[in-house]
Residue, then its C-alpha position, 0 to 999 in steps of 0.5 A: m229626873a234621870p231614868f234609872d239604869s241598873v248597870t250604872a247603879r251597880l257601878i255606883l255601889l262598886l265605887a262606894e265599896t272599892g273606892s277605886i274606879g279601876r277596881a270597880a271597872e275590873r269587877e264589872g268587866i268594862a273599861s275605867s273610862a266607861v265607868s268615869r263617863r257613866v258616873s259623870d253623865l249621871e251627875a250631870r243629869l241629876g245635877v248633883v255631885l255623887f263622889d268626891r274625887s282625889a288622887h287616893g280614889v273616890k268617896l261618896t258625898k252626902a248626895g251620893e250616899a242617899y243615891a247609893d241607898g236608893c240603888r240598893t233598894v231598887l236593885r233588891s226590888i228588881a232581884d225580888l221581882d226577877a225571882i217572882m217571875a222565875d217562880f211563875s215561869s217555872g210553875s211554882r207560882g201562879s193560878l189555875r182555873l179548873a172547870c170539871t164535871g161532877s163525875a170528875l170530882t167523884g173520881r181521882l181528881p180530888e186526890l190529884l188536886a191535893k197532890f198538886a197543891g202540895k207540890y205547888p203551894g204557890i199556885e192558887i187553884a179555882i175549881r168550878e163544877m159544871g156540865a161538860a158542855k159548859a166546861l168546854m164553853a168556859l174554855d172557849e170564853g176564857q173563863a177556865d184554863v183547863a177542863i176535866v170532861s167526858d169524851n163524847y164531845d167535839f174536841t176539834r178546838f181543844d188539846i186533850r189528854p186521857f185523865e181517867d177511864e170509867r165504865v157505865w154501870v146499871l143499878a137496881p133495888p134487890e127486889h127489882p126484876l132487873a136484879e135477877k139478871i145481875e150476876p156477880r163479876k159479870a157485865l149486863a147487856f144494855e138491852h136488858a135495862l131498856p124496858y124499865p123506868i129509869v131515874g134520869i140525871h142531868r138532861t143534856g149531860s154527857l151520861d144522859r146523851l150517852l144513854s139516849e144515843a145508845a137507846e136510839e141505836q136500838g130503836k128505843t127511847l129511855n123510859e124516865a120515871l123522873r130526873v134528878e140533878s145529882f148522883p147522890a140523889l139518883v142513888r136515893m131515888v133508886e133505893a126508894g124504888f122509883g126506877i133503875g139508874f146508871l152511874r159511872s164507875t167513878s161514882l160507885h162509892l155512892l152505893a156504900g151502905t145501900d143494898l142496891v145491886c149493880a153491874p157494868l154494862a157490857e157494850p164497848w160504848a159503856m167504857r169511856q174516858l175523862l179527858v184533860a182539855r185546854r183550848k189549842s189557841s190559848p197560851l200554855s201557862a206554866a201552871m197549866k203545863s204543870f197540872i197537865a203533866l202531873a195528870g199524865e204522870t198519874y194516869l193509869p189506863n184500864t187494861 
């Protein structure tokens, strides 16, 4: 069987349409002799006659009609495939595997994903929630394309962009001794919170690391009353009086409906960033490029 040649296939259809080798050659922009040679070579390889030739022009034989129908089908399929690949190349189709922290999901990420899905409905999004260290590991292992993580990690292997600014806040029940030191619209020094038992969150997580390192710099250790695995659980345990707690500003909406008092921490280290990260050595797909671009366009730094 002769291999399919799209140029020759187009010539077959032009010959069928025009009935003239000269007009087909003119439409395709090649010499008439080249058209005749291509058709003759194809007939020889197929072992059939595709055209009846006469002084008045050319006309498809029954075999030629069948071959022309096949050419139309194949050329349409090629055009459809080209269009699909163009969609993938432009970022309007494809897939995006996103690894993100819980704090990212309580911030602006859901709204951004909704906007991204509306703008690129042909891109399939897979989201996995995990700690920042595991999210970066997922990038390393090729299990994720992009990660949204906090900024207190080694990003040597990664390309990073700012995603969302956030500050660490302390929260306490209204009857707690620390509540007396919390004033409206004023930041609170971390040292005031250190003497009290706390409700911890995610051992080795980014917030836990941040607070532990800050306490160590002051020669102290965190006094954990207990530890939970989610921010809603942390809020409930603080409400119940098990200790004070710490949240990122992206999770402050969890305090709605509670009587807890809260304040931002005053120290510079308490102002952090969530970052969009991808592995430098990984190919940048059109879907990744589109997501990172939209994240950058919608990022509003805290001033």
